[in-house]
Backbone as CSV, one residue per row, in Angstrom:
resi,resn,N_x,N_y,N_z,CA_x,CA_y,CA_z,C_x,C_y,C_z
1,MET,-19.651,-79.239,-36.258,-20.640,-78.232,-36.541,-20.744,-77.212,-35.399
2,LYS,-20.630,-77.720,-34.145,-20.687,-76.815,-33.009,-19.504,-75.853,-33.028
3,LYS,-18.349,-76.367,-33.448,-17.160,-75.522,-33.487,-17.344,-74.407,-34.524
4,LEU,-17.917,-74.723,-35.688,-18.167,-73.737,-36.728,-19.162,-72.682,-36.239
5,ALA,-20.208,-73.103,-35.556,-21.198,-72.165,-35.016,-20.554,-71.256,-33.983
6,SER,-19.678,-71.792,-33.163,-18.993,-70.995,-32.145,-18.076,-69.963,-32.797
7,VAL,-17.370,-70.383,-33.850,-16.471,-69.468,-34.561,-17.273,-68.341,-35.204
8,ILE,-18.397,-68.663,-35.821,-19.247,-67.658,-36.461,-19.812,-66.704,-35.412
9,LEU,-20.253,-67.235,-34.295,-20.812,-66.423,-33.225,-19.766,-65.467,-32.652
10,VAL,-18.580,-65.985,-32.364,-17.509,-65.153,-31.815,-17.063,-64.129,-32.858
11,GLY,-16.929,-64.554,-34.094,-16.529,-63.640,-35.172,-17.551,-62.532,-35.362
12,GLY,-18.823,-62.881,-35.298,-19.882,-61.871,-35.421,-19.845,-60.870,-34.281
13,PHE,-19.612,-61.369,-33.077,-19.526,-60.491,-31.918,-18.354,-59.520,-32.045
14,ILE,-17.191,-60.052,-32.419,-15.994,-59.212,-32.568,-16.196,-58.196,-33.693
15,GLY,-16.810,-58.634,-34.794,-17.075,-57.727,-35.913,-18.028,-56.608,-35.531
16,SER,-19.098,-56.956,-34.810,-20.053,-55.915,-34.401,-19.426,-54.969,-33.390
17,LEU,-18.573,-55.491,-32.528,-17.872,-54.643,-31.566,-16.947,-53.665,-32.300
18,ALA,-16.259,-54.140,-33.306,-15.354,-53.282,-34.077,-16.132,-52.200,-34.812
19,LEU,-17.269,-52.556,-35.378,-18.068,-51.572,-36.106,-18.624,-50.500,-35.187
20,THR,-19.141,-50.890,-34.041,-19.740,-49.903,-33.143,-18.706,-49.062,-32.434
21,SER,-17.537,-49.595,-32.198,-16.520,-48.802,-31.504,-15.809,-47.841,-32.442
22,SER,-15.910,-48.054,-33.748,-15.234,-47.162,-34.675,-16.076,-45.946,-35.030
23,CYS,-17.337,-45.941,-34.658,-18.197,-44.803,-34.947,-17.908,-43.697,-33.937
24,THR,-17.734,-42.508,-34.445,-17.517,-41.375,-33.556,-18.482,-40.273,-33.932
25,LYS,-18.839,-39.477,-32.974,-19.692,-38.326,-33.204,-18.862,-37.094,-32.923
26,GLU,-18.905,-36.151,-33.871,-18.170,-34.930,-33.667,-18.831,-34.144,-32.552
27,TYR,-18.046,-33.616,-31.653,-18.562,-32.840,-30.545,-17.780,-31.548,-30.453
28,TYR,-18.483,-30.477,-30.282,-17.801,-29.215,-30.060,-18.249,-28.679,-28.707
29,GLU,-17.358,-27.995,-28.075,-17.655,-27.402,-26.774,-18.414,-26.103,-27.017
30,PRO,-19.680,-26.041,-26.593,-20.428,-24.796,-26.803,-19.786,-23.652,-26.023
31,PHE,-19.884,-22.473,-26.584,-19.323,-21.323,-25.897,-20.456,-20.361,-25.564
32,PRO,-20.324,-19.639,-24.480,-21.375,-18.679,-24.144,-21.306,-17.470,-25.077
33,VAL,-22.459,-16.989,-25.474,-22.511,-15.786,-26.299,-22.160,-14.612,-25.389
34,PRO,-21.207,-13.778,-25.802,-20.804,-12.665,-24.934,-21.953,-11.677,-24.712
35,ASP,-21.909,-10.980,-23.592,-22.934,-9.970,-23.300,-22.909,-8.855,-24.336
36,VAL,-21.719,-8.416,-24.676,-21.545,-7.407,-25.719,-20.705,-8.059,-26.812
37,VAL,-21.269,-8.135,-28.007,-20.566,-8.773,-29.124,-19.734,-7.721,-29.836
38,SER,-18.460,-8.005,-29.969,-17.525,-7.102,-30.635,-17.254,-7.608,-32.052
39,TYR,-17.281,-6.684,-32.999,-16.996,-7.090,-34.377,-15.569,-7.620,-34.495
40,SER,-14.611,-6.892,-33.946,-13.206,-7.297,-34.106,-12.834,-8.512,-33.264
41,ALA,-13.418,-8.645,-32.081,-13.051,-9.750,-31.186,-13.902,-10.999,-31.364
42,ASP,-15.114,-10.848,-31.893,-16.026,-11.989,-32.012,-16.428,-12.308,-33.451
43,MET,-16.906,-11.306,-34.171,-17.431,-11.567,-35.514,-16.321,-11.869,-36.530
44,GLN,-15.296,-11.024,-36.577,-14.233,-11.267,-37.560,-13.526,-12.600,-37.330
45,PRO,-13.221,-12.983,-36.071,-12.629,-14.312,-35.864,-13.563,-15.447,-36.324
46,PHE,-14.867,-15.280,-36.151,-15.834,-16.263,-36.664,-15.728,-16.355,-38.187
47,PHE,-15.713,-15.212,-38.855,-15.575,-15.217,-40.319,-14.249,-15.846,-40.739
48,ASN,-13.175,-15.513,-40.009,-11.853,-16.053,-40.348,-11.822,-17.572,-40.246
49,SER,-12.478,-18.115,-39.233,-12.406,-19.559,-39.022,-13.422,-20.350,-39.842
50,LYS,-14.534,-19.742,-40.211,-15.593,-20.515,-40.852,-15.972,-20.066,-42.260
51,CYS,-15.624,-18.846,-42.652,-16.217,-18.292,-43.870,-15.249,-17.924,-44.989
52,ILE,-14.069,-17.419,-44.625,-13.237,-16.813,-45.669,-12.596,-17.806,-46.630
53,ASN,-12.669,-19.096,-46.340,-12.167,-20.051,-47.340,-12.919,-19.884,-48.649
54,CYS,-14.198,-19.576,-48.560,-14.995,-19.315,-49.766,-15.277,-17.828,-49.939
55,HIS,-15.575,-17.150,-48.842,-15.969,-15.744,-48.915,-14.796,-14.804,-48.698
56,GLY,-13.674,-15.168,-49.279,-12.532,-14.272,-49.348,-12.435,-13.717,-50.751
57,ASN,-13.045,-14.444,-51.684,-12.994,-14.036,-53.086,-14.374,-13.852,-53.703
58,THR,-15.418,-14.198,-52.958,-16.773,-14.061,-53.488,-17.593,-13.157,-52.576
59,ASN,-18.645,-12.635,-53.114,-19.507,-11.735,-52.356,-20.367,-12.512,-51.379
60,PRO,-20.468,-12.113,-50.138,-19.748,-11.004,-49.527,-18.325,-11.409,-49.153
61,ASN,-17.395,-10.528,-49.432,-16.014,-10.769,-49.053,-15.896,-10.499,-47.559
62,LEU,-15.612,-11.543,-46.787,-15.579,-11.433,-45.332,-14.168,-11.353,-44.762
63,GLU,-13.214,-11.056,-45.620,-11.840,-10.875,-45.137,-11.684,-9.481,-44.534
64,ALA,-10.891,-9.412,-43.455,-10.537,-8.112,-42.878,-9.580,-7.430,-43.842
65,PRO,-9.537,-6.153,-43.920,-10.253,-5.182,-43.110,-11.566,-4.713,-43.711
66,GLY,-11.953,-5.199,-44.881,-13.136,-4.651,-45.550,-14.455,-5.344,-45.274
67,SER,-14.449,-6.369,-44.454,-15.668,-7.161,-44.261,-16.825,-6.365,-43.673
68,TYR,-16.537,-5.524,-42.699,-17.611,-4.749,-42.072,-18.312,-3.874,-43.111
69,ASN,-17.545,-3.136,-43.889,-18.132,-2.257,-44.910,-18.905,-3.056,-45.950
70,THR,-18.404,-4.229,-46.304,-19.107,-5.083,-47.261,-20.487,-5.459,-46.738
71,LEU,-20.560,-5.869,-45.489,-21.843,-6.284,-44.907,-22.814,-5.122,-44.800
72,ILE,-22.341,-3.987,-44.344,-23.208,-2.831,-44.128,-23.671,-2.229,-45.456
73,SER,-22.767,-2.071,-46.397,-23.111,-1.361,-47.639,-23.828,-2.231,-48.672
74,ASN,-23.849,-3.536,-48.484,-24.488,-4.407,-49.473,-25.773,-5.056,-48.970
75,GLY,-26.352,-4.542,-47.907,-27.665,-4.986,-47.464,-27.715,-6.316,-46.721
76,TYR,-26.623,-6.736,-46.137,-26.620,-7.992,-45.383,-27.126,-7.819,-43.952
77,ILE,-27.249,-6.566,-43.514,-27.671,-6.258,-42.149,-28.961,-5.447,-42.202
78,ASP,-29.966,-5.874,-41.430,-31.239,-5.161,-41.318,-31.404,-4.757,-39.855
79,LEU,-31.038,-3.519,-39.553,-31.110,-3.055,-38.169,-32.548,-2.904,-37.679
80,ALA,-33.481,-2.651,-38.581,-34.887,-2.512,-38.194,-35.484,-3.851,-37.788
81,ASN,-35.037,-4.927,-38.426,-35.526,-6.271,-38.107,-34.343,-7.236,-38.165
82,PRO,-33.543,-7.275,-37.098,-32.302,-8.064,-37.104,-32.468,-9.526,-37.517
83,ALA,-33.572,-10.166,-37.123,-33.774,-11.581,-37.462,-33.983,-11.787,-38.958
84,ASN,-34.269,-10.719,-39.693,-34.406,-10.816,-41.151,-33.128,-10.456,-41.894
85,SER,-32.074,-10.147,-41.166,-30.798,-9.814,-41.802,-30.298,-11.008,-42.605
86,LEU,-29.876,-10.753,-43.817,-29.401,-11.819,-44.692,-28.220,-12.574,-44.078
87,LEU,-27.327,-11.848,-43.419,-26.200,-12.513,-42.762,-26.697,-13.547,-41.756
88,TYR,-27.689,-13.184,-40.950,-28.215,-14.099,-39.939,-29.034,-15.225,-40.562
89,THR,-29.915,-14.922,-41.500,-30.773,-15.975,-42.064,-29.968,-17.014,-42.836
90,LYS,-28.844,-16.616,-43.404,-27.995,-17.572,-44.132,-27.362,-18.603,-43.202
91,ILE,-26.968,-18.180,-41.980,-26.270,-19.104,-41.086,-27.182,-19.730,-40.038
92,ASN,-28.406,-19.247,-39.925,-29.338,-19.806,-38.954,-29.874,-21.142,-39.475
93,VAL,-30.487,-21.914,-38.601,-31.050,-23.222,-38.968,-31.938,-23.071,-40.204
94,GLY,-31.683,-23.898,-41.197,-32.455,-23.855,-42.437,-31.859,-22.963,-43.506
95,GLY,-30.909,-22.116,-43.136,-30.260,-21.241,-44.106,-29.246,-22.002,-44.943
96,SER,-28.912,-21.467,-46.089,-28.019,-22.171,-47.010,-26.597,-22.346,-46.461
97,MET,-26.204,-21.567,-45.476,-24.869,-21.686,-44.883,-24.930,-22.202,-43.447
98,SER,-26.058,-22.726,-43.024,-26.225,-23.145,-41.623,-25.269,-24.261,-41.223
99,GLY,-24.822,-25.056,-42.157,-23.886,-26.129,-41.849,-22.498,-25.642,-41.471
100,PHE,-22.245,-24.364,-41.685,-20.928,-23.805,-41.400,-20.870,-23.046,-40.081
101,ALA,-22.008,-22.920,-39.392,-22.055,-22.165,-38.145,-22.763,-22.976,-37.072
102,THR,-22.272,-22.871,-35.858,-22.949,-23.513,-34.739,-24.139,-22.650,-34.326
103,SER,-25.005,-23.201,-33.512,-26.146,-22.419,-33.029,-25.662,-21.233,-32.185
104,GLU,-24.555,-21.404,-31.475,-24.000,-20.302,-30.687,-23.472,-19.185,-31.595
105,GLU,-22.846,-19.555,-32.701,-22.350,-18.539,-33.632,-23.496,-17.790,-34.299
106,ALA,-24.566,-18.506,-34.603,-25.746,-17.838,-35.164,-26.358,-16.895,-34.134
107,ALA,-26.450,-17.338,-32.880,-26.990,-16.488,-31.812,-26.108,-15.264,-31.586
108,MET,-24.800,-15.452,-31.652,-23.863,-14.345,-31.492,-24.057,-13.331,-32.627
109,THR,-24.238,-13.812,-33.835,-24.440,-12.932,-34.986,-25.711,-12.120,-34.824
110,LEU,-26.796,-12.775,-34.434,-28.058,-12.072,-34.222,-27.900,-11.026,-33.114
111,LYS,-27.237,-11.382,-32.043,-27.045,-10.450,-30.935,-26.232,-9.244,-31.382
112,TRP,-25.202,-9.481,-32.188,-24.390,-8.369,-32.707,-25.259,-7.412,-33.511
113,ILE,-26.123,-7.940,-34.348,-27.010,-7.096,-35.159,-28.007,-6.359,-34.256
114,GLN,-28.574,-7.073,-33.275,-29.520,-6.446,-32.346,-28.865,-5.329,-31.550
115,GLN,-27.585,-5.428,-31.313,-26.852,-4.405,-30.567,-26.400,-3.251,-31.473
116,GLY,-26.867,-3.235,-32.704,-26.590,-2.130,-33.609,-25.545,-2.408,-34.661
117,ALA,-25.045,-3.641,-34.743,-24.042,-4.024,-35.754,-22.889,-3.023,-35.787
118,LEU,-22.316,-2.789,-34.620,-21.254,-1.797,-34.501,-19.918,-2.345,-34.985
119,ASP,-19.090,-1.428,-35.485,-17.732,-1.789,-35.910,-16.813,-1.555,-34.701
120,ASN,-16.966,-2.433,-33.709,-16.214,-2.265,-32.471,-15.198,-3.369,-32.272
């Protein structure tokens, strides 16, 4: 009976060790938001990596070269109140697309809008 208890105890320990060591947490290296956000160097690469799998064929179409005009002409940017811009509210915490953007990417987007949403 002692041998069976020892086997169960050791087996339980090994099993719990295997379960806890197999769990991983995704980690991304945060990046600093640039002082001046460039549409071509910062925003379009963000759209390319996170958005165009779906928003290459649906509104807003975020594929280059027409993405800037799509955002500006279809009301996704509110220069008077940048934090209310649809582009920003969608990717910010609580927005329907927030799972696709990091907090740094959301901050970068807001900063770009606050800086006048330039096509630079």
